[in-house]
C-alpha positions in Angstrom: 0.0 0.0 0.0 1.1 3.6 -0.5 0.4 6.4 2.0 0.4 9.1 -0.7 -1.1 7.1 -3.5 -2.2 10.2 -5.4 1.5 11.0 -6.1 1.6 7.9 -8.4 -0.2 10.2 -10.9 3.2 11.7 -11.5 3.9 8.5 -13.6 1.5 10.0 -16.2 4.4 12.3 -17.1 6.4 9.4 -18.6 5.0 9.8 -22.1 6.1 13.5 -22.1 9.5 12.6 -20.7 10.0 10.1 -23.6 8.9 12.7 -26.1 11.4 15.2 -24.6 14.2 12.6 -24.9 13.3 11.8 -28.5 13.3 15.5 -29.4 16.6 16.1 -27.7 18.3 13.2 -29.6 16.7 14.4 -32.8 18.1 17.9 -32.4 21.4 16.5 -31.3 21.6 14.4 -34.5 20.6 17.4 -36.6 23.3 19.6 -35.2 26.1 17.0 -35.6 24.9 16.4 -39.2 25.1 20.1 -39.9 28.6 20.4 -38.4 30.2 17.1 -39.4 28.0 15.8 -42.2 28.2 12.1 -43.1 31.7 11.8 -41.6 30.7 12.7 -38.0 32.2 9.4 -36.6 35.6 10.5 -38.1 35.4 14.2 -37.2 33.9 13.8 -33.7 36.1 11.3 -31.6 34.1 8.6 -29.8 30.8 9.9 -31.2 27.8 7.7 -30.4 24.1 8.2 -30.0 23.8 5.0 -27.9 25.3 6.7 -24.9 22.4 9.2 -24.9 19.8 6.5 -25.2 21.3 4.6 -22.3 21.5 7.8 -20.2 17.9 8.6 -20.9 16.8 5.1 -20.0 18.6 5.4 -16.6 17.0 8.8 -16.0 13.6 7.4 -16.8 14.0 4.4 -14.4 15.4 6.7 -11.7 12.3 8.9 -12.1 10.0 5.9 -11.7 11.7 4.8 -8.5 11.7 8.4 -7.2 7.9 8.6 -7.6 7.4 5.2 -6.0 9.6 6.4 -3.1 7.8 9.7 -2.6 4.4 7.9 -2.5 5.7 6.2 0.8 5.2 2.5 0.2 4.4 0.6 3.4 4.0 -3.1 4.3 5.0 -5.4 7.2 4.7 -4.5 10.9 7.3 -2.8 13.0 7.4 -1.8 16.7 9.0 1.4 17.9 9.7 2.4 21.5 8.5 5.7 22.9 8.6 7.4 26.3 5.4 9.0 27.4 4.9 11.7 30.1 1.6 11.8 31.9 -0.5 10.5 34.8 -2.3 7.3 35.5 -6.0 7.9 35.7 -8.5 5.1 36.5 -12.0 6.2 35.6 -14.5 4.5 37.9 -18.0 4.7 36.3 -21.3 3.9 38.1 -23.5 1.7 35.7 -26.4 1.1 38.1 -29.9 1.5 36.7 -30.2 4.9 38.4 -27.7 6.2 35.9 -30.4 5.9 33.2 -32.4 8.7 34.9 -32.9 11.6 32.4 -32.7 14.5 34.9 -29.7 15.7 32.8 -29.7 15.5 29.0 -29.9 13.0 27.6 -29.4 10.7 30.6 -26.8 10.6 33.4 -24.7 7.8 31.9 -25.0 9.2 28.3 -23.8 12.6 29.6 -20.8 10.8 31.2 -19.9 8.9 28.0 -20.1 12.0 25.8 -18.0 14.0 28.3 -15.3 11.4 28.5 -15.1 11.1 24.7 -14.7 14.9 24.5 -11.9 14.7 27.1 -10.1 12.1 25.0 -10.3 14.3 21.9 -8.9 17.3 23.9 -5.3 16.2 23.6 -4.7 14.6 27.0 -1.4 12.6 27.4 -2.3 10.5 30.4 -2.7 6.8 30.6 -6.4 6.1 31.2 -8.2 3.0 32.3 -11.9 2.3 32.6 -13.6 0.3 35.5 -17.4 0.0 35.9 -19.2 -0.9 39.1 -22.6 -1.4 40.7 -22.5 -3.8 43.7 -19.7 -5.5 41.8 -16.8 -4.2 39.8 -15.3 -5.0 36.4 -12.2 -3.7 34.7 -13.3 -2.8 31.2 -10.0 -1.3 29.9 -6.6 -1.4 31.6 -4.4 1.7 31.6 -3.5 2.6 28.1 -2.7 5.5 25.7 -4.9 3.9 23.0 -7.6 6.5 23.1 -9.4 5.1 20.0 -9.9 1.8 21.8 -11.0 3.7 25.0 -13.6 5.6 23.0 -14.9 2.4 21.5 -15.4 0.7 24.9 -16.8 3.8 26.5 -19.6 3.7 23.8 -20.4 0.1 24.8 -21.2 1.0 28.4 -24.9 0.9 29.4 -26.9 0.9 32.7 -27.1 -2.5 34.4 -24.3 -4.1 32.3 -23.0 -5.9 35.4 -24.6 -7.0 38.7 -28.2 -6.9 39.8 -27.8 -5.2 43.2 -27.6 -1.5 44.1 -24.7 0.8 44.1 -21.7 0.1 46.4 -19.5 3.1 45.9 -17.0 2.5 48.7 -16.4 -1.1 47.6 -15.9 0.0 44.1 -13.3 2.5 45.2 -11.5 -0.2 47.3 -11.4 -2.5 44.2 -10.1 0.4 42.1 -7.3 1.1 44.6 -6.3 -2.5 44.6 -5.9 -2.3 40.8 -2.8 -0.1 41.2 0.5 -1.6 42.1 2.5 -0.8 45.2 4.8 1.7 43.4 4.8 5.4 43.9 1.2 6.8 44.1 2.3 10.4 43.3 1.3 10.1 39.6 -1.9 8.0 40.2 -5.5 9.1 40.6 -9.0 7.7 40.6 -11.8 9.6 38.9 -15.1 8.5 40.4 -18.2 9.3 38.4 -21.6 8.5 40.0 -24.9 9.9 41.2 -23.7 9.4 44.8 -26.4 7.0 46.0 -24.5 4.4 48.1 -26.0 1.2 49.5 -22.8 -0.1 51.0 -22.9 -2.5 54.0 -19.3 -2.0 55.0 -18.9 1.7 54.4 -16.8 2.6 57.4 -14.4 -0.3 56.8 -14.0 0.6 53.2 -13.4 4.3 54.0 -10.6 3.4 56.3 -8.9 1.4 53.5 -9.4 4.4 51.1 -7.6 6.7 53.7 -4.7 4.3 54.0 -4.1 4.0 50.3 -3.0 7.7 49.8 -4.3 7.6 46.2 -6.2 10.7 45.5 -9.9 10.3 44.6 -11.5 13.0 42.5 -15.3 12.7 42.5 -17.8 13.8 39.8 -21.5 13.9 40.7 -24.0 13.5 37.8 -27.7 14.4 38.1 -29.8 16.8 40.1 -30.6 17.1 43.8 -34.4 17.0 43.0 -34.0 13.8 41.0 -36.5 11.9 38.8 -38.0 8.4 38.8 -35.8 5.5 37.6 -37.1 4.5 34.1 -37.5 0.9 32.9 -36.6 0.7 29.2 -37.3 -1.8 26.4 -34.8 -3.1 23.9 -35.3 0.0 21.7 -34.4 2.3 24.6 -38.0 3.5 25.0 -39.4 4.1 28.5 -42.0 1.4 29.3 -42.6 2.0 33.0 -40.8 3.2 36.1 -39.0 1.2 38.9 -41.2 0.9 42.0 -40.5 0.0 45.6 -42.4 -2.7 47.6 -45.2 -0.3 48.3 -45.7 0.4 44.6 -44.4 3.9 44.7 -41.9 5.1 42.0 -38.3 5.0 43.0 -36.9 8.5 42.8 -33.1 8.8 42.3 -31.4 12.0 43.6 -27.8 13.2 43.4 -26.1 12.8 46.8 -23.3 15.3 46.8 -22.5 15.0 50.5 -21.0 11.5 50.4 -19.0 12.4 47.2 -17.6 15.5 48.8 -16.7 13.4 51.9 -14.8 10.9 49.7 -12.8 13.6 47.9 -11.9 15.3 51.2 -10.6 12.2 53.0 -8.4 11.3 50.0 -7.2 14.9 49.4 -9.1 15.1 46.1 -11.7 17.5 44.7 -15.4 17.3 43.9 -17.0 18.4 40.6 -20.6 18.5 39.6 -21.4 17.7 36.0 -24.8 18.7 34.7 -24.0 19.5 31.0 -21.3 18.7 28.4 -18.9 21.5 28.8 -15.2 22.4 28.8 -15.3 22.8 32.6 -14.9 19.1 33.1 -11.8 19.0 30.9 -10.4 22.0 32.7 -11.1 20.2 36.0 -9.1 17.2 34.8 -6.2 19.2 33.4 -5.8 21.6 36.3 -5.4 18.9 39.0 -2.0 20.2 39.9 -1.6 17.8 42.9 -1.0 14.9 40.5 2.3 15.3 38.8 3.1 14.0 35.4 5.9 11.6 35.3 7.9 9.9 32.6 6.4 6.4 31.9 8.2 3.4 30.7 8.9 3.1 27.0 5.7 2.2 25.1 5.8 -0.2 22.1 3.8 1.2 19.3 3.0 -1.0 16.3 2.7 0.5 12.8 3.1 -0.5 9.2 6.8 -0.4 8.2 7.9 2.4 5.9 9.7 0.8 2.9 10.5 4.0 0.9 14.3 3.3 1.2 13.9 0.2 -1.0 12.9 2.5 -3.9 15.1 5.5 -3.0 18.3 3.5 -3.2 17.8 2.3 -6.8 16.5 5.8 -7.8 19.7 7.4 -6.7 21.8 4.7 -8.3 20.2 5.1 -11.8 20.2 8.9 -11.6 23.9 8.9 -10.7 24.7 6.6 -13.6 22.7 8.8 -15.9 24.6 11.8 -14.6 28.0 10.2 -15.2 27.0 9.3 -18.7 25.9 12.9 -19.2 29.4 14.1 -18.2 30.9 11.9 -20.8 29.3 13.8 -23.7 31.8 14.8 -26.3 29.8 17.4 -28.1 28.4 20.3 -26.1 27.6 23.9 -26.7 28.0 26.3 -23.8 24.3 27.0 -23.5 23.4 23.4 -23.8 25.9 22.4 -21.1 24.4 24.9 -18.6 20.9 23.6 -19.2 22.0 20.1 -18.8 23.8 20.8 -15.5 20.7 22.6 -14.2 18.6 19.6 -15.0 21.0 17.1 -13.3 21.6 19.3 -10.2 17.8 19.8 -9.8 17.3 16.0 -9.7 20.1 15.5 -7.2 19.0 18.4 -4.9 15.4 17.1 -5.0 16.6 13.6 -4.0 18.7 15.0 -1.1 15.9 17.2 0.2 13.5 14.3 -0.1 15.7 12.1 2.1 16.1 14.9 4.7 12.3 15.5 4.7 11.6 11.8 5.3 13.9 11.8 8.2 12.1 14.8 9.8 8.7 13.1 9.1 9.9 9.9 10.7 11.2 11.7 13.8 8.0 13.6 14.2 5.9 10.4 13.8 8.0 8.8 16.6 7.5 11.8 18.8 3.8 11.9 18.6 3.2 8.3 17.8 0.8 7.4 20.6 -1.2 10.6 20.3 -1.7 10.7 16.6 -4.7 9.1 14.9 -2.6 8.6 11.7 -1.0 5.5 13.3 -4.3 4.0 14.1 -5.3 4.0 10.5 -3.2 0.9 10.4 -5.6 -0.7 12.8 -7.7 -2.1 10.0 -4.6 -3.6 8.4 -3.4 -5.1 11.8 -6.9 -6.2 12.6 -7.0 -8.2 9.4 -3.6 -9.6 10.2 -4.9 -11.0 13.5 -8.2 -12.0 12.0 -6.5 -14.2 9.4 -4.5 -15.8 12.3 -7.8 -16.4 14.2 -6.7 -14.2 17.1 -10.1 -12.5 17.3 -9.5 -10.6 20.6 -6.5 -8.8 19.2 -8.3 -8.3 15.9 -11.1 -6.6 17.7 -8.7 -4.3 19.6 -6.9 -3.3 16.5 -10.2 -2.5 14.7 -11.4 -0.6 17.7 -8.3 1.6 17.8 -8.8 2.9 14.3 -12.5 3.8 14.5 -11.9 7.5 14.8 -9.6 7.5 11.7 -12.2 6.6 9.1 -15.4 8.1 7.8 -18.4 7.1 5.7 -17.8 4.0 3.5 -14.5 3.1 5.1 -16.0 3.5 8.6 -18.8 1.2 7.5 -16.3 -1.4 6.3 -14.5 -1.1 9.7 -17.8 -1.8 11.6 -18.4 -4.7 9.1 -15.1 -6.1 10.1 -15.8 -5.7 13.8 -19.2 -7.5 13.3 -17.3 -10.3 11.6 -15.1 -10.7 14.6 -18.1 -10.8 16.9 -19.6 -13.5 14.7 -16.4 -15.6 15.0 -16.6 -15.2 18.8 -20.3 -16.3 18.7 -21.4 -12.9 20.1 -24.3 -12.4 17.7 -25.9 -9.6 19.6 -22.9 -7.3 19.3 -22.3 -8.5 15.8 -25.8 -7.3 14.9 -25.2 -4.0 16.6 -22.0 -3.5 14.7 -23.8 -4.2 11.4 -26.4 -1.6 12.4 -23.6 1.0 12.9 -22.2 0.1 9.5 -25.5 0.8 7.9 -25.6 4.2 9.5 -22.3 5.2 7.8 -22.7 4.2 4.2 -25.0 4.5 1.2 -22.9 2.2 -1.0 -25.3 -0.5 -2.3 -22.7 -3.2 -2.5 -21.6 -2.7 1.1 -25.2 -2.5 2.2 -26.0 -5.7 0.4 -23.2 -7.5 2.3 -24.3 -6.1 5.6 -28.0 -7.1 5.2 -26.9 -10.5 3.9 -24.9 -11.2 7.0 -27.6 -9.9 9.3 -30.0 -12.3 7.6 -27.6 -15.2 8.3 -27.3 -14.2 12.0 -31.0 -13.9 12.5 -31.7 -17.1 10.6 -29.3 -19.0 12.9 -31.0 -17.5 15.9 -34.4 -18.7 14.5 -35.6 -15.1 14.0 -37.0 -16.1 10.6 -39.2 -13.0 10.1 -36.2 -10.6 10.6 -34.0 -12.9 8.5 -36.5 -12.7 5.5 -36.5 -8.9 5.8 -32.7 -8.6 5.8 -32.3 -11.0 2.8 -34.9 -8.9 1.0 -32.9 -5.7 1.6 -29.7 -7.4 0.4 -31.4 -8.3 -2.8 -32.7 -4.8 -3.3 -29.2 -3.4 -3.0 -27.4 -6.1 -5.1 -29.2 -9.1 -6.4 -27.0 -12.2 -6.1 -27.8 -15.9 -6.4 -26.8 -16.7 -2.8 -29.0 -14.0 -1.3 -31.9 -15.0 -3.5 -31.4 -18.7 -2.5 -31.3 -17.8 1.2 -34.3 -15.5 0.9 -36.3 -18.4 -0.6 -35.3 -20.8 2.2 -36.1 -18.2 4.9 -39.4 -17.4 3.2 -40.2 -21.1 3.2 -39.6 -21.4 6.9 -41.6 -18.2 7.6 -44.6 -19.6 5.7 -44.3 -22.8 7.7 -44.2 -20.8 11.0 -47.3 -18.8 10.0 -49.1 -22.0 9.1 -48.2 -23.6 12.4 -49.4 -20.4 14.3 -52.8 -20.7 12.5 -53.1 -24.4 13.5 -52.2 -23.4 17.1 -55.1 -20.8 17.2 -57.5 -23.4 16.0 -56.4 -25.9 18.6 -56.8 -23.3 21.4 -60.5 -22.9 20.4 -61.1 -26.7 20.8 -61.4 -28.7 24.0 -58.0 -28.0 25.8 -58.9 -30.6 28.4 -58.4 -33.5 26.0 -55.1 -35.0 27.3 -54.4 -37.2 24.4 -54.7 -34.3 21.9 -52.4 -32.2 24.1 -49.8 -35.0 24.3 -50.0 -35.4 20.5 -49.6 -31.8 20.0 -46.5 -31.7 22.3 -45.0 -34.6 20.4 -45.6 -32.8 17.1 -44.0 -29.6 18.3 -41.0 -31.5 19.5 -40.7 -33.3 16.1 -41.2 -29.9 14.3 -38.4 -28.4 16.4 -36.2 -31.3 15.7 -37.0 -31.0 12.0 -36.2 -27.3 12.1 -32.8 -28.0 13.6 -32.2 -30.7 11.0 -33.2 -28.5 8.2 -31.0 -25.7 9.5 -28.0 -28.0 9.7 -28.8 -29.3 6.2 -29.0 -25.8 5.0 -25.6 -24.8 6.5 -24.1 -28.0 5.0 -25.6 -27.2 1.6 -24.3 -23.7 1.8 -20.8 -24.9 2.6 -20.9 -27.2 -0.4 -22.7 -24.9 -2.9 -21.8 -21.4 -1.9 -18.3 -21.5 -3.3 -19.6 -22.4 -6.8 -22.2 -19.6 -6.5 -19.7 -17.0 -5.4 -17.3 -18.0 -8.2 -20.1 -17.4 -10.7 -20.8 -14.0 -9.3 -17.2 -12.7 -8.9 -17.5 -10.7 -12.1 -20.7 -9.0 -10.8 -19.3 -8.0 -7.4 -15.8 -7.6 -6.1 -16.8 -7.4 -2.4 -16.2 -10.3 -0.1 -18.6 -11.0 2.7 -15.9 -11.6 5.2 -13.7 -8.7 6.2 -12.7 -5.7 4.1 -9.3 -4.4 3.1 
């Protein structure tokens, strides 16, 4: 691949270069003919046109290699070491159901997620980790400078994602403190984000442990002191009802600032109240002067290796040979000599400046490697590398780190790849969500066809036949292919069978339900139908494995997209 592939358009100048060389040799031949006539070999010692032809060939080859070098060819993977200066910040986020209260816009937890993403985009240089808690705690992301991966996992946070109990803030803090090692705590801090409602049973014991740790805790309260009822939402995120206590009264969640201020005081931290997305929160993080920034260990950053030197070396070789052949000319006029030297010197100066510029660029890339999104554009390449090796966890991480580096169709392809990884990990729910994100970012019919096709496969395997039929239909609308049409027909057949069975069930319900023999017969039939469904599904998968290769081969000329991963 080439980083600056548009510079390859310079190769379109080759025809004009050839014409210029032909004109030069033609004029040279005309001048020598005018001066020496037919006896130019005798009059001009060592006269030959072949030398000029060879020189021009060397110049042309050198020009081609220069263009290829300037376009920055890259392949392979290299690791570079970089020393980072910053703090260690562990963000402890409350994910209890009370964080879904919409007393701040849009909800408490959504406000937190958007604010954290804005902080990551503000140019911080700290190592940041994410831990979520309710009555339990879970480390979501360890300390890292990979802000793209952090942003991806922040977006995946939702209320009630762990645990079923209430909020145990003090226990969550103790678990967060135990995450840090026993080394110096001067550059470490915990950023606690919650609505402050604590249901801890061992509060005093946990507070004692927090005091002894000497790690500063900075608390952020989210919500309002008046509060609102805790909503109960459906799968679409719509409010269906409200959480109620044993007496049937709605549970109202309010921001408890007193406990959060107490926690920040005993740990020598600071309290901040977040009610809107603003720059005040970022200022609050950056102005914590009590936490000093220290030099961290060298960080290994992976990137695609720059291979320009493989083309620059041959370029300089051919240009130098051409230059030496130019010096060996035996017939020159003064004006012609000056123009020729200007041409040769320009080439050499351009080559030297190019090498110097590349060195500066490489040094700058190393300096800002971990903070620049340009590196993470390679995440798609690295993700495919690990995907092909079936290391799906690493592939997912590499894909996630490059999300902020792509837009529109390329971003859709990246979400498509992420969904493919989730499929391999049998996480069909997240795979379907990633496909949905891919649809939001593209209008390309071929890409949409692939997305809907794979969503149809997922829903069919999960026995969601109606949704499967709908997705296969959308796939056909965007790009009619034999395999999509075939799967649509199979899914439609199963849907018709389901509808027919539902009608039979309605009829049976209207008959005498007390008839035990009929009930047993019906149970046996349903069991057999379920077994038949599984057998048909396995047969379909086996048939697809045997027939799909032939079908895809027939359609390669119609579509160049693969329904695996892109790039």
